[in-house]
C-alpha positions in Angstrom: 133.6 75.9 175.4 133.7 73.1 173.1 135.6 71.7 170.2 134.2 72.2 166.7 136.5 70.8 164.1 139.8 72.4 164.7 138.6 75.4 166.8 137.2 75.9 170.7 133.7 77.8 170.6 131.4 78.8 173.2 128.3 76.6 174.0 126.1 79.8 174.7 124.7 81.0 171.7 124.8 84.6 170.9 121.4 85.5 169.4 122.6 89.5 169.5 120.2 92.1 170.6 116.8 90.7 169.7 114.9 93.8 170.7 117.2 96.1 168.8 117.0 93.6 165.8 113.2 93.4 166.2 112.8 97.2 166.1 114.7 97.0 162.7 112.0 94.4 161.5 109.5 96.7 161.9 110.7 99.8 160.0 109.3 99.9 156.6 111.0 98.6 153.6 112.7 100.3 151.1 112.2 98.0 148.2 115.1 97.2 145.6 114.5 95.5 142.2 117.9 94.0 141.8 118.7 90.6 143.6 121.4 91.3 146.6 124.2 89.3 146.3 126.4 88.6 149.1 130.1 87.0 148.7 131.3 84.9 152.1 135.2 84.0 151.9 135.6 81.1 154.6 139.0 80.7 156.7 141.3 78.1 155.3 141.6 74.8 157.3 144.9 73.1 158.2 144.8 70.8 155.2 144.6 73.4 152.9 147.4 75.5 154.7 149.7 72.8 154.4 149.0 73.0 150.2 151.0 74.9 148.3 149.9 78.4 147.1 148.6 79.7 150.1 145.6 82.1 150.2 144.5 84.2 147.1 141.2 85.3 147.7 140.9 88.6 149.7 138.1 90.6 150.8 138.7 94.7 150.3 138.5 96.8 153.1 135.0 98.1 151.8 133.8 94.7 152.5 132.2 95.2 149.1 135.0 94.1 146.8 136.8 90.7 146.1 140.4 90.3 144.4 141.8 86.9 143.3 145.6 86.8 143.0 147.1 86.7 139.6 144.0 88.2 138.2 143.3 91.7 137.0 140.7 94.0 138.8 138.5 92.8 141.2 134.5 91.8 141.8 132.2 93.9 143.3 128.8 92.8 145.4 126.4 94.2 147.6 128.3 92.8 150.6 131.6 90.8 150.9 132.2 89.1 154.2 136.2 88.6 155.0 137.3 85.3 156.4 137.3 86.8 160.1 133.4 87.6 160.1 131.4 85.5 162.4 128.0 84.0 162.3 126.1 87.0 164.0 127.6 89.6 161.6 126.4 87.5 158.8 123.0 87.3 160.2 122.6 91.0 161.1 123.6 91.8 157.3 121.8 89.4 155.7 119.2 87.5 158.1 117.3 90.8 159.4 116.5 92.1 156.2 114.9 89.1 155.3 112.7 88.6 158.3 112.2 92.2 157.6 110.8 91.7 154.0 108.5 89.0 155.2 107.3 91.0 158.1 106.1 93.5 155.7 103.9 91.2 153.6 106.7 90.6 150.8 108.3 87.1 149.7 111.9 86.7 150.8 114.3 84.1 149.6 117.8 83.2 150.4 119.8 80.7 148.3 123.4 79.6 149.3 125.9 78.6 146.4 129.5 77.2 145.7 131.6 74.3 145.8 131.8 71.5 147.8 133.1 72.6 151.4 132.9 76.3 150.7 130.9 76.7 153.8 127.2 77.1 152.5 125.6 74.7 155.1 127.9 76.4 157.7 126.3 79.7 157.2 122.8 78.6 156.5 122.5 76.1 159.3 125.9 76.4 161.2 126.4 74.4 164.9 123.3 74.6 166.8 123.7 74.8 170.4 127.0 77.2 170.1 128.0 80.6 168.8 128.2 79.3 165.5 124.7 78.7 165.0 123.8 79.6 161.2 121.3 81.9 159.4 118.2 79.6 159.2 117.7 79.1 163.3 118.7 82.9 163.8 115.8 83.9 161.2 113.3 81.6 163.2 114.5 83.3 166.6 114.0 86.8 165.3 110.7 86.2 163.7 109.3 85.0 166.7 111.0 87.8 168.8 109.3 90.5 166.1 105.9 88.7 166.5 106.0 89.0 170.3 106.6 92.6 170.2 103.6 93.2 167.8 100.8 92.5 169.9 98.1 94.3 167.8 98.7 92.0 164.9 98.0 88.0 164.6 100.4 85.8 163.0 99.7 82.2 161.8 103.2 80.5 161.0 104.0 77.0 159.4 107.2 75.5 158.5 108.2 73.0 155.6 111.3 71.2 154.8 112.0 69.3 151.6 115.2 68.1 149.7 116.0 68.0 145.7 117.9 64.7 145.5 118.8 63.1 142.1 116.3 65.7 140.7 113.5 64.4 142.9 111.5 66.3 145.6 111.0 64.5 148.7 109.0 65.9 151.8 111.3 66.0 154.8 108.5 65.9 157.1 106.7 63.0 155.9 107.4 59.2 155.9 105.4 58.6 152.6 108.5 58.7 150.5 106.3 60.2 147.3 107.7 62.4 144.7 106.8 65.9 144.7 106.2 68.3 142.1 106.5 71.8 141.6 103.3 73.8 140.5 102.4 77.3 139.6 99.2 79.3 139.9 98.0 82.9 140.2 97.1 82.5 143.9 99.7 80.3 145.1 102.4 81.3 143.1 105.3 78.5 143.0 104.8 76.1 145.3 105.4 72.1 146.0 101.9 70.5 145.8 101.5 68.0 148.9 104.3 69.4 151.0 103.8 69.2 154.6 103.2 72.4 156.4 103.6 72.2 160.2 102.5 74.9 162.6 105.0 76.7 164.7 104.4 79.0 167.6 107.7 79.1 169.1 111.3 79.5 167.8 111.9 75.8 169.5 109.3 74.6 167.5 111.5 76.0 164.5 114.4 73.9 165.9 112.1 71.0 166.0 111.3 70.8 162.4 115.0 71.5 161.5 115.9 68.2 163.8 113.2 66.3 162.3 114.1 67.2 158.5 117.8 67.2 158.9 117.8 63.4 160.2 115.9 62.3 156.9 118.3 64.5 155.0 120.5 62.6 152.2 124.1 62.9 153.4 127.3 61.5 152.3 131.0 61.5 152.5 133.4 63.0 149.7 137.2 63.7 149.9 136.3 67.5 150.5 134.1 67.0 153.3 133.2 63.7 155.3 129.9 65.5 155.8 129.1 66.7 152.6 125.6 67.6 151.6 124.4 65.4 148.6 121.1 67.1 148.0 119.6 70.8 147.8 117.6 71.6 150.9 114.9 74.0 151.3 113.5 75.2 154.3 110.3 77.4 154.2 108.6 79.4 156.6 104.7 80.6 155.8 103.4 83.5 157.4 99.7 84.7 157.7 99.4 88.2 159.1 96.4 90.1 159.9 96.8 93.9 160.5 95.1 97.0 160.2 95.9 99.4 157.2 97.4 102.6 158.9 95.8 104.9 156.2 92.2 103.6 155.8 92.0 101.7 159.1 90.7 98.7 157.2 91.2 94.9 158.2 94.1 93.6 155.9 95.7 90.0 155.8 99.2 89.3 154.2 100.3 85.9 153.1 104.2 85.6 152.5 106.9 82.9 152.2 110.7 82.9 153.4 112.6 80.2 151.2 115.8 79.4 152.6 117.4 77.2 150.3 121.1 75.4 150.7 122.3 74.2 147.2 124.4 71.2 147.2 128.1 71.9 146.5 129.3 72.2 142.5 132.1 69.4 142.4 134.5 67.9 140.1 134.4 64.1 140.3 138.2 63.4 139.4 139.1 65.9 142.9 136.3 64.3 145.2 137.0 60.6 143.9 133.5 60.0 143.2 132.5 56.8 142.0 129.3 54.4 141.7 126.0 56.6 143.1 128.1 59.4 144.8 129.4 59.8 140.9 125.5 59.6 139.7 124.4 62.0 142.4 127.3 64.4 141.6 126.3 64.4 138.1 122.7 65.3 138.7 123.6 68.0 141.2 126.2 69.6 138.4 123.2 69.0 135.9 121.0 71.2 138.0 123.6 73.9 138.9 124.1 73.8 135.4 120.8 74.7 134.3 120.7 77.2 137.1 123.8 79.0 135.4 121.8 79.0 131.9 118.7 80.2 133.8 120.6 83.2 135.0 122.0 84.1 131.7 118.8 84.0 130.2 117.4 86.5 132.8 120.1 88.8 132.2 119.5 88.7 128.3 116.0 88.9 128.9 116.2 92.1 130.9 118.9 93.8 129.0 116.8 93.2 125.5 113.2 93.5 126.8 112.2 94.1 123.1 112.9 90.4 121.8 111.7 87.2 123.1 113.8 85.2 125.4 113.1 81.9 126.4 114.1 81.0 130.1 114.7 77.5 130.5 113.2 77.0 134.1 111.4 73.5 133.4 114.9 72.0 132.6 115.6 71.2 136.2 113.4 70.8 139.3 115.6 73.0 141.2 115.3 75.9 138.6 111.5 75.4 138.5 111.3 75.8 142.2 113.6 78.8 142.2 111.4 80.4 139.1 109.9 82.9 141.9 112.9 83.6 143.5 115.1 84.4 140.3 112.6 86.4 138.2 109.1 86.5 139.9 107.4 87.5 143.1 110.4 87.7 145.8 113.0 89.8 147.1 116.0 87.6 146.9 119.8 87.2 148.5 122.1 85.4 146.8 125.0 84.0 149.0 127.9 82.8 147.3 130.4 81.0 149.3 134.1 80.0 148.3 137.1 78.6 149.5 140.3 81.4 150.0 143.4 79.3 148.6 145.2 78.5 145.5 144.0 75.0 145.3 140.4 75.7 145.0 141.1 78.9 142.6 139.0 77.4 139.6 136.1 76.6 141.4 136.3 80.1 143.6 136.7 82.2 140.2 133.7 80.3 138.8 131.6 81.1 141.9 132.7 84.8 141.9 131.8 85.1 138.3 128.3 83.5 138.9 127.7 85.9 141.7 128.4 88.9 139.6 126.1 87.6 136.9 123.2 87.7 139.4 123.8 91.3 140.1 121.9 92.1 136.9 119.0 90.4 137.6 115.8 92.0 138.7 112.8 90.8 140.6 109.1 92.2 141.1 108.4 91.7 144.7 104.6 92.7 145.4 102.7 92.9 148.7 100.8 89.5 149.0 97.5 90.6 150.4 95.3 87.8 150.8 91.6 87.6 149.1 88.7 89.0 151.0 86.3 86.5 152.2 83.8 87.5 149.4 86.8 87.0 146.6 87.4 83.5 148.2 84.0 82.6 147.9 83.6 83.5 144.4 86.9 81.7 143.8 85.6 78.6 145.3 82.4 78.6 143.1 84.4 79.0 140.2 86.9 76.1 140.9 84.0 74.0 142.1 82.6 74.3 138.3 85.9 73.3 137.0 86.3 70.4 139.4 82.7 69.2 138.2 83.6 69.4 134.7 86.7 67.7 135.0 84.7 64.7 137.1 82.1 64.4 134.4 84.4 64.4 131.5 86.6 61.6 133.3 83.4 59.6 134.1 82.0 59.6 130.5 85.3 58.5 129.1 87.8 57.2 131.8 90.1 55.4 129.3 89.8 57.7 126.6 92.6 59.7 125.6 90.2 61.8 123.1 87.9 64.6 123.2 86.8 64.1 126.8 90.7 64.3 128.2 91.2 67.6 126.1 88.1 69.1 127.5 89.4 68.1 130.8 92.8 69.5 130.1 91.3 72.9 128.8 89.3 73.1 132.1 92.1 72.5 134.0 94.2 75.1 132.3 91.8 77.9 133.6 93.6 80.6 134.9 93.9 79.7 138.9 93.7 75.9 138.4 96.7 73.4 138.6 96.7 71.4 135.7 94.9 68.0 137.0 92.0 67.3 139.0 93.9 66.2 142.1 95.5 70.0 141.8 92.4 71.4 141.2 90.8 69.8 144.3 94.2 70.5 146.3 93.7 74.3 145.5 90.2 74.2 146.4 91.4 72.7 149.6 93.7 75.6 150.6 91.0 78.0 149.5 88.8 76.6 152.0 91.4 76.7 154.6 92.4 80.2 153.6 88.3 81.4 154.1 88.6 79.7 157.8 91.4 81.9 158.5 90.0 85.2 157.8 86.8 84.3 159.9 86.7 85.7 163.5 89.4 83.7 165.7 90.6 81.8 162.8 94.5 82.1 163.7 94.0 81.0 167.3 91.7 78.1 166.6 94.0 76.9 163.8 97.1 77.2 166.0 95.6 75.4 168.5 94.3 72.5 166.2 98.1 72.2 164.6 99.4 72.0 168.3 97.1 69.2 169.0 98.0 67.4 165.9 101.6 67.6 166.8 100.6 66.2 170.2 99.0 63.3 168.7 101.7 62.8 166.3 104.4 62.7 169.1 102.3 60.2 171.0 102.0 58.3 167.6 105.6 58.2 167.1 106.1 56.9 170.6 103.9 54.3 170.1 106.1 53.0 167.3 109.2 53.4 169.3 110.3 56.8 168.0 110.3 58.8 171.1 111.1 57.1 174.0 109.2 57.7 177.2 108.1 61.1 176.4 105.0 60.0 174.6 103.6 58.4 177.7 102.8 61.7 179.1 101.3 63.1 176.2 99.6 60.1 174.9 98.0 58.7 177.8 99.6 55.4 178.6 100.8 54.1 175.5 103.9 51.7 175.4 107.1 53.0 175.5 110.7 51.3 174.4 114.1 52.1 175.2 115.9 53.5 172.5 119.4 53.4 170.8 120.5 56.7 169.5 122.9 57.1 166.5 125.9 59.5 166.6 127.6 61.2 163.8 130.5 63.3 163.7 128.4 66.2 162.3 126.3 67.6 165.2 123.3 68.1 163.1 123.0 64.7 162.3 123.6 63.2 165.7 120.5 61.6 167.7 118.5 62.0 164.6 118.1 58.3 164.3 116.4 56.3 167.2 116.3 52.7 167.3 113.5 51.1 169.5 114.6 48.2 171.8 111.1 46.2 171.3 112.0 42.7 171.3 114.8 41.4 173.6 117.5 40.2 173.5 118.1 42.8 170.8 121.7 42.0 169.1 123.5 44.7 167.1 126.8 43.6 164.9 127.7 43.2 161.4 126.6 40.0 160.9 123.3 39.6 158.7 120.9 37.8 161.0 121.2 40.5 164.0 118.5 42.8 165.0 120.4 45.8 163.9 123.4 45.5 161.5 126.4 47.7 161.9 129.3 48.0 159.4 132.7 49.3 160.0 136.3 48.7 161.3 136.0 47.1 164.7 132.6 46.2 164.6 132.1 42.3 165.5 129.8 39.7 163.8 127.7 39.9 167.3 128.9 43.0 168.8 126.4 43.9 171.4 123.6 42.3 173.0 120.8 44.0 174.9 118.6 41.8 177.2 116.2 42.1 180.1 117.7 40.9 183.4 115.2 42.1 185.6 111.1 42.9 185.3 110.4 46.6 185.2 111.2 49.2 186.4 114.9 48.1 186.1 116.4 49.0 182.4 117.8 46.5 179.7 121.4 45.9 180.3 124.1 45.6 177.3 126.5 42.6 177.1 129.1 43.8 174.9 131.2 41.0 172.9 134.9 41.0 173.2 
């Protein structure tokens, strides 16, 4: 047992009956056009119980309706989880169907919405290494278990992790720090251009990507929640599958994506005590969530009045631009609305419940994502090569002109299947080249091994920079290693994510500006701790703490 917040939990993760759940994944889908809407009401904490008003949000016995004390009528949803519902139950009713959707060749999306401290991140990620593990790690585990039980099919799986922070997209798996752009075309659908995709062969490698990305995610403290997420986080699982059509016996390949989106909490700056940078962050969060609300209203209006034009403002926010496919396109989507049960948060909870009710009316058009045949890929490559040559030629003739040559380039890039700029056309061309290689005999296995070798090289290089301690020497063949300081955090997800290499000894830690590594906070001395080498290898460095 271990303590998590105010409760004692089991350190052994209960993944459920994986064999039985994998069998459910393999059952053919009954497709529904409407977005599936789920509400989860979290238990009240000790601070909330001490406030006047008590619990006012209740889930009905049918686990589909939600009532709010003092408000007439009730809200109705596809699923409503009461406060006593556990993480495994939530996964079995939400996550299994998401894996099932992707397994059968359709895009799947899940995004969690609610006020700060409503339990979104807990439901999505949970506390890993305990029975409280959340949906994202559980989805990864079940996916690979289903793959293990499908020996007749070949699978190729990649993972990506990004955040939308202050309306900018950042790749959490890359240290380049450049802003990414949301793109859309006929072949790739809505996607983030230049996003790192890491090969995954096991559920453990899903966990590694979560660890690496979580360590880079922007997190700050608010009055509600000392580990409140200050950015929208998106975890993507990309799946390619080779299989035989059960009717024709023809070799087929599908290409699907699972998008798991943990939205930043909606918040009121007066209640949260936000100032300075935190206030700006909150304003950007609220702006993107406001645009999301407008998008949902316009989608409902558009589908209710198909005979008249309705403009949906997807492009007013990077968040809604990314969610375009999830909300109104090629995806089977689940919306998870999380809310607090107590009277002190009644305004925010009612807003969340109304938002979830509006989502029920939205319809999407999920279609099976069969990949182009090798012949079709070759034709597409030839067409895009001509576009690239036209763009290159027009830019070479007038590199600084904004006149006719530029307009010709823009017109060429606007061709269906192209991306809009020369760089995007080239990126799309490279994607198709890779896809063509994967379609060839043995492509999956060779690419997986190449990805594994790339990860081994990356690990060794990171160790050389002081990032992985002694592990890299075995992987990288004698690269130098350094002892490490590991930074701890009250949030288990963020602990041990930042590693400080002790390369140059003596190494001083403290609050003074001239130290090797600076810390601030109550009780931190100007020169708090010194690491120095007392003996030559193999003896470790020792620490002398000041005071």
